N, C-alpha and C positions, 0 to 999 in steps of 0.2 A: 674858546677851546684852543688848546695848544696844537702844535703841529705834529704830524706823524714823523717817524724816522725817515720815511721815503721823501716827504716834503722837505725836510731839513737837508737831506742829501742832494736833492734837485737844486735847492738854493745854493748850496756850497759849490756845486758844479758850475752854476752861472757865475759865481764870484771868482772861481778859478779861471774860467774862460776870460772874464774881465781882466784878471791879473796878466794872463798871457797876452791879451791885446794891448794892455798898458806897456808891457815889456817890449812889444813889437813897435811901439811908438804911436798907437792909435789914440785919437783924441776922445774925450769923454762923450761927445755927441755921437761919435761913431759906435762906441760901446752901447749907448742907449738904443740906437737904431738896430744894431746887430742882435742884441739880447732881449729887446722888447721890455726893458725895465725903466723905471722912472729916473729922471735926471738927478733927483736928490739922492737916490740909492747909489747911483754911479759916482756921484760926488763924494759920498761917504766912503765908498770902496776905494776910490782913488786916494783919498787922504790916508786911509789905513795902509794901502799898498805903498805909498811914498814913505811912510814912517817904519813899516815892518815887513815890507815885501809880500810875496804870495802867502807866506805863513800867517800873516795878519788877517787874511780872508778865509782861513780854514774854519770849519764848523767847530763850535765849542760844545762841551757836554751840556745837556739840558739842565737848566737850573731848577731849583726847587727840591722838594722831598722826593726820594725815589719811590716809584709805585710799589704798593703792597702786593699787587698781582702782576705777574709778568705777561708779556704778549702771548707766550705759549699757554699760560693758564687761561687767558681770555679766550683763546681758541677752544680750549677744553670747556669753558663755561658756555660758549656758543653751541657746541655740540650737545651739551646737556639741556640747554634751553630748547633746542630743536626737538629733543626727545619728548618734550611736553611736560606739563605739571603732573599729569596722572602717573607718569613714569617715576615721579618722585614722591608719590603717596598722596597727592591732593585729589579731592573728589571732582573738581571741575578742570576744564581745559583753559584756565585763565591765569596768566602770569601776572602777579601784582609785584610792585616794588618790594614789598615785605617778603614775599615768597622768594624772589630773586636774591634778596639780601641774605636770607637764611641759606639758600643754595650756595652762595659764595662762601658763607661760613662753613657749611658742611664739607665743601670741596677743598677749601684752601686754609681754613682756620682763621679767616680774616673777617672782622666786622667792619662794614662800611655804614655810614649814615644813608638813609633812604635817598636824600638829595644827591649824594655821590653815586649811588646805584643808577639813578636817572642819568647823570652825566656820563657814566661808563657806557650805558646802553646807547646813548647818542653817539658816543665815540666809536662804538662797534657798528654803527649804522642801523640800529634798531629804533623803531618809533612807537609811539603810543597807538594801540589798536583797541577799539571797543567792539565787543561782540554784538552782533545784531540780536536784539531782544524781540522775541515774538511770543505771544501767549500761545500755549498749547491748544487752547480751545478756539483759536482764531478761525473764523469762517470767511474765507476769501470771497465766496459767492455772495454772502449777505453784505459784505463790505462793498462789493462792486455794485450791487443793487442800490444800496444807500447812496453811493456816489452819483449814480445815474438818475435816481428818482427823487430822493429826499434833498440832497445837497443843492440842486438848482433852485428848489423852492425856498430853502433857507437863505441861500445867497441873494435871491431877488428880494424876498421879505417885504414887509409892509413899508419899510423906510425907503425902499428903492424908488417908489413913485414920487417921493418928495423931492423938491428941487435942492 
């Protein structure tokens, strides 16, 4: 997964701190110790700083295709997901990737592949949840009796006596 904007900014701050330390005459080992980063990273930063100064360590625009849905729209999507599927006309309280895919289209007019919806949810901090399934006619007392009386007999069974 790619980095968030906050993560990219935090890394840029470290690179700019390194640039300031290089300008003050600090050695690479001192930068490694002060910033808690790898020697190889500091070596790359130093090479870039030598050739292009502090500007060479500035963050660049994220590469790749621009996202179809903005961060503000993702916040809207999360609010709608929290309202639940029944608020969007579904009979059950279970979000599926296909339902979320349709919700994204209804809200923003964008179609994503189901695999990308899964990726988006992970990026938003959502995870797969399965509802607990229990039969409506489940008899807890009968189950407990079976566990106490019948299961020990089955567990021991005729094979238990054999070596």
